C-alpha positions as CSV (number, residue, x, y, z in Angstrom):
1,X,17.3,-10.3,-14.8
2,X,17.4,-7.1,-12.7
3,X,14.4,-4.8,-13.2
4,X,14.8,-1.6,-15.2
5,X,15.5,1.7,-13.5
6,X,12.1,2.9,-14.6
7,X,10.3,-0.1,-13.0
8,X,12.3,0.3,-9.8
9,X,11.4,4.0,-9.6
10,X,7.8,3.1,-10.1
11,X,7.9,0.6,-7.2
12,X,9.4,3.2,-4.9
13,X,6.7,5.8,-5.9
14,X,4.0,3.2,-5.3
15,X,5.3,2.3,-1.8
16,X,5.6,6.0,-0.9
17,X,2.0,6.6,-2.0
18,X,0.7,3.5,-0.1
19,X,2.6,4.4,3.0
20,X,1.1,7.9,3.0
21,X,-2.4,6.4,2.3
22,X,-2.0,4.1,5.4
23,X,-1.3,7.1,7.5
24,X,-4.1,9.3,6.2
25,X,-6.9,6.7,5.8
26,X,-10.0,8.7,6.9
27,X,-11.4,5.9,9.0
28,X,-8.2,5.2,10.9
29,X,-8.1,6.1,14.6
30,X,-4.6,5.4,16.0
31,X,-3.7,2.0,14.7
32,X,-7.3,0.8,14.1
33,X,-9.5,1.3,11.0
34,X,-13.0,2.0,12.2
35,X,-15.6,0.9,9.6
36,X,-19.3,1.6,9.7
37,X,-22.2,2.4,7.3
38,X,-20.8,5.9,7.0
39,X,-17.6,4.5,5.5
40,X,-19.2,2.2,2.9
41,X,-21.6,-0.6,2.1
42,X,-19.6,-3.8,3.0
43,X,-16.2,-5.2,3.6
44,X,-14.4,-8.2,2.2
45,X,-12.2,-10.0,4.7
46,X,-9.3,-12.2,3.7
47,X,-6.3,-13.7,5.5
48,X,-2.9,-15.2,5.0
49,X,-1.8,-15.6,1.4
50,X,1.9,-16.4,1.6
51,X,2.5,-15.8,-2.1
52,X,-0.5,-17.8,-3.4
53,X,-1.0,-15.9,-6.6
54,X,-4.1,-17.7,-7.7
55,X,-6.0,-16.8,-4.5
56,X,-4.6,-13.2,-4.7
57,X,-6.1,-12.8,-8.1
58,X,-9.4,-14.4,-7.0
59,X,-9.6,-11.8,-4.1
60,X,-9.1,-8.9,-6.5
61,X,-11.7,-10.4,-8.9
62,X,-14.3,-11.0,-6.2
63,X,-13.7,-7.6,-4.5
64,X,-14.0,-5.9,-7.8
65,X,-13.2,-2.6,-6.1
66,X,-13.4,-0.5,-9.2
67,X,-17.1,-1.5,-9.7
68,X,-18.0,-1.7,-6.0
69,X,-17.3,1.8,-4.8
70,X,-18.8,1.1,-1.4
71,X,-16.6,-2.0,-0.7
72,X,-13.6,-2.2,1.6
73,X,-11.0,-4.9,1.4
74,X,-9.0,-6.2,4.4
75,X,-5.9,-8.2,3.6
76,X,-3.0,-9.6,5.6
77,X,0.2,-11.6,5.4
78,X,1.4,-12.1,1.8
79,X,5.2,-12.5,2.4
80,X,7.1,-15.8,2.5
81,X,5.8,-18.5,0.2
82,X,4.7,-19.2,-3.4
83,X,7.0,-19.4,-6.4
84,X,10.8,-18.8,-6.3
85,X,13.3,-17.4,-8.8
86,X,14.8,-20.2,-10.9
87,X,18.2,-18.6,-10.8
88,X,18.9,-18.4,-7.0
89,X,15.8,-19.9,-5.3
90,X,14.8,-16.5,-3.9
91,X,11.2,-15.9,-2.8
92,X,9.1,-14.0,-5.2
93,X,6.5,-13.0,-2.6
94,X,7.9,-9.5,-2.5
95,X,6.0,-9.0,-5.8
96,X,2.7,-9.7,-4.0
97,X,3.6,-7.1,-1.3
98,X,4.2,-4.7,-4.1
99,X,0.8,-5.5,-5.6
100,X,-0.8,-4.9,-2.2
101,X,0.8,-1.5,-2.1
102,X,-0.5,-0.8,-5.6
103,X,-4.0,-1.7,-4.4
104,X,-3.6,0.6,-1.4
105,X,-2.3,3.4,-3.6
106,X,-5.2,2.9,-6.1
107,X,-8.0,2.6,-3.5
108,X,-6.4,4.5,-0.5
109,X,-9.5,4.8,1.6
110,X,-10.8,1.2,1.0
111,X,-7.9,-1.2,1.1
112,X,-6.6,-2.1,4.6
113,X,-3.5,-4.3,4.9
114,X,-3.1,-5.4,8.5
115,X,0.3,-5.8,10.2
116,X,1.1,-9.5,10.4
117,X,3.9,-11.5,11.9
118,X,5.7,-12.5,8.7
119,X,5.8,-8.9,7.5
120,X,6.9,-7.7,10.9
121,X,9.7,-10.3,10.7
122,X,11.0,-8.5,7.7
123,X,11.1,-5.2,9.6
124,X,12.9,-6.6,12.6
125,X,15.0,-9.4,11.1
126,X,13.2,-11.9,13.4
127,X,14.2,-15.3,11.9
128,X,11.5,-17.6,10.6
129,X,12.5,-21.2,9.9
130,X,10.0,-23.4,8.0
131,X,10.7,-26.8,6.4
132,X,14.4,-26.2,7.2
133,X,14.4,-23.0,5.1
134,X,15.1,-19.5,6.5
135,X,12.3,-17.6,5.0
136,X,13.8,-14.2,5.7
137,X,16.9,-15.1,3.8
138,X,14.9,-16.4,0.8
139,X,12.9,-13.2,0.8
140,X,16.1,-11.1,0.7
141,X,17.5,-13.3,-2.1
142,X,14.3,-12.6,-4.1
143,X,14.7,-8.8,-3.6
144,X,18.3,-9.0,-4.6
145,X,17.5,-11.0,-7.7
146,X,14.8,-8.6,-8.8
147,X,16.5,-5.2,-7.9
148,X,20.2,-5.8,-7.8
149,X,22.0,-2.6,-6.7
150,X,18.6,-1.0,-5.8
151,X,18.0,-3.7,-3.2
152,X,18.5,-1.3,-0.2
153,X,16.3,1.4,-1.6
154,X,13.4,-1.0,-2.3
155,X,13.8,-2.7,1.0
156,X,13.7,0.6,2.9
157,X,10.5,1.6,1.0
158,X,8.7,-1.7,1.8
159,X,9.7,-1.6,5.5
160,X,8.3,1.9,5.7
161,X,5.0,0.6,4.2
162,X,4.8,-2.3,6.6
163,X,5.5,0.0,9.6
164,X,2.7,2.3,8.6
165,X,0.1,-0.5,8.4
166,X,-2.9,-0.7,10.9
167,X,-3.0,-3.5,13.4
168,X,-6.8,-3.9,13.6
169,X,-10.1,-3.2,11.9
170,X,-13.2,-2.6,14.0
171,X,-16.7,-3.4,12.5
172,X,-20.3,-2.8,13.6
173,X,-21.5,-5.1,16.3
174,X,-18.0,-4.9,17.9
175,X,-16.5,-7.4,15.4
176,X,-12.7,-7.0,15.5
177,X,-10.2,-8.2,12.9
178,X,-6.6,-8.7,14.0
179,X,-4.0,-11.1,12.6
180,X,-4.2,-13.2,15.8
181,X,-4.7,-13.0,19.5
182,X,-2.1,-12.8,22.2
183,X,-1.3,-15.9,24.2
184,X,-1.7,-15.9,28.0
185,X,-4.1,-13.0,27.7
186,X,-6.3,-14.2,30.6
187,X,-3.1,-14.2,32.8
188,X,-1.0,-11.4,31.5
189,X,-3.5,-9.1,30.0
190,X,-3.0,-7.0,26.9
191,X,-2.0,-3.3,26.6
192,X,-4.7,-1.6,24.5
193,X,-2.2,1.2,24.0
194,X,-0.7,-0.5,20.9
195,X,-4.1,0.1,19.2
196,X,-4.0,3.8,20.0
197,X,-0.5,5.3,20.2
198,X,2.3,5.6,17.7
199,X,4.3,2.3,17.7
200,X,8.0,2.2,18.2
201,X,10.7,-0.4,17.8
202,X,10.1,-1.8,21.3
203,X,6.6,-2.8,20.3
204,X,8.0,-5.1,17.6
205,X,10.2,-7.1,19.9
206,X,9.6,-10.6,21.2
207,X,7.2,-10.7,24.2
208,X,5.9,-7.1,23.6
209,X,2.1,-6.9,23.5
210,X,2.0,-6.2,19.8
211,X,4.4,-9.1,19.1
212,X,2.2,-11.4,21.2
213,X,-0.9,-10.4,19.3
214,X,0.7,-11.1,15.9
215,X,2.3,-14.4,16.9
216,X,-0.2,-15.9,19.3
217,X,-1.7,-19.4,18.7
218,X,-3.7,-19.8,22.0
219,X,-7.2,-20.6,20.9
220,X,-8.6,-21.7,24.2
221,X,-12.0,-20.2,24.9
222,X,-10.7,-18.5,28.1
223,X,-7.9,-16.8,26.3
224,X,-10.1,-15.6,23.4
225,X,-12.7,-14.2,25.8
226,X,-10.0,-12.4,27.8
227,X,-8.7,-10.7,24.6
228,X,-12.3,-10.0,23.4
229,X,-13.1,-8.4,26.8
230,X,-10.0,-6.2,26.5
231,X,-11.1,-4.9,23.1
232,X,-14.8,-4.8,23.9
233,X,-15.3,-7.3,21.1
234,X,-18.2,-9.8,20.6
235,X,-16.5,-11.6,17.7
236,X,-12.8,-11.9,16.8
237,X,-11.8,-12.6,13.2
238,X,-8.2,-13.7,12.6
239,X,-5.7,-15.2,10.2
240,X,-2.4,-16.7,11.2
241,X,-3.5,-20.3,11.9
242,X,-3.5,-22.8,9.0
243,X,-7.0,-24.3,8.5
244,X,-7.3,-27.3,6.2
245,X,-10.9,-26.4,5.3
246,X,-10.0,-22.7,4.9
247,X,-11.6,-21.6,8.1
248,X,-12.1,-22.7,11.7
249,X,-14.3,-21.8,14.7
250,X,-12.2,-22.8,17.7
251,X,-14.5,-21.3,20.4
252,X,-17.6,-19.1,20.8
253,X,-15.7,-15.9,20.1
254,X,-13.1,-16.5,17.4
255,X,-13.3,-17.1,13.6
256,X,-10.1,-18.0,11.7
257,X,-9.9,-17.5,7.9
258,X,-7.1,-19.0,5.8
259,X,-6.4,-18.0,2.1
260,X,-3.1,-19.7,1.3
261,X,-4.2,-23.0,-0.3
262,X,-6.8,-24.3,-2.7
263,X,-9.6,-24.3,-0.1
264,X,-9.0,-20.7,0.8
265,X,-12.0,-18.8,2.1
266,X,-13.2,-15.2,2.5
267,X,-16.0,-13.2,4.0
268,X,-18.1,-10.2,2.8
269,X,-19.9,-8.5,5.7
270,X,-22.4,-5.6,5.5
271,X,-21.4,-2.4,7.3
272,X,-25.0,-1.5,8.3
273,X,-25.7,-4.6,10.4
274,X,-24.4,-6.1,13.7
275,X,-24.0,-9.9,13.1
276,X,-23.4,-12.7,15.5
277,X,-20.6,-15.2,15.2
278,X,-23.0,-17.8,13.8
279,X,-24.3,-15.3,11.2
280,X,-20.8,-14.4,10.2
281,X,-19.7,-18.0,9.8
282,X,-22.7,-18.7,7.5
283,X,-21.3,-16.0,5.2
284,X,-17.9,-17.7,4.7
285,X,-17.3,-18.5,1.0
286,X,-14.7,-20.4,-1.0
287,X,-12.3,-18.3,-3.1
288,X,-12.3,-21.1,-5.8
289,X,-15.3,-21.7,-8.0
C-alpha cells in the first residue's frame, strides 16, 4: 500500500531538515566532525546495520540521546538488508535511512551519519550484487512499493541527504572513525583533500580516493599504518568488514565494529580522554543483553 500524501510530505521535510543539519553541524570542519570535551561528554560509536531493526532499536535505547544531552552518536551504513516487502520483494531498509534522518533532524548537533559504500552506491548507481541479488534494484523496488508516484521525489531527497553526510569523525587522542581504509595506501597514498574540500561527482567514482576509502578491505598492518600516518591518527575505527564476533582488531592500529547481526557491538568513549587502542577495545560492548 502506497504511503499517504501527508506521510510522504513528512518524509521530504525530514530529509530536508537532516540535510541542512549535516551541513551546519557546529563541530564539522570540511567533511570531518571534530569532537572534543567542548562538544560533549561522550560518543557512542556504531557500524554497519544493513536493515537490522533489532540492533537499530538497541542503539537508540542505549544512546538514549534525549536523556544524555552530552552524548554524540555515530552511525553508518543502514541500506541494503533486513526485511522485504511481501508484495514485490523490495528492500525495506529505506525506512531505516529515513529513521536515521529523523534522528539527525531531532538531534542535529549530536547525530553523525558517516558516508558509507552502500549509501554511496545509491547515489551513483554503482551495482552491488550479493547472494545473486542486485541490492540496488531491491532498494528501488522498496521505494517504489512505499511511495508509488512520489518515488522520484523521495529518492531525490534521500540522495541529497547522503551527499551531505560527513566522511570522518575525529576524536581526542587522534582517534579517527571512517567507514573503512583505502587499499594500497602505502603504495598509492591518499588525498586528504577529500576530508577538507567540497566533494563532487568525480570523488564518488571507482578508484577515486574517497571511493577507495569507503570500499577498502586491506587490513594489513602496513596499509593501516600508512592511512593512519596520512590522517595523523593513532587509532582507526571502522565498519564495513563483517565480524563474526561483532568486532575485530586486525593490526595494532585498526578496530572494526559490526552491528548487523545478533553479536553486534558498540563503543562509548569519553570526549575528555585520549585512549589507546587497547583501552578502546576494552570498552567494546554487545548490543544484545
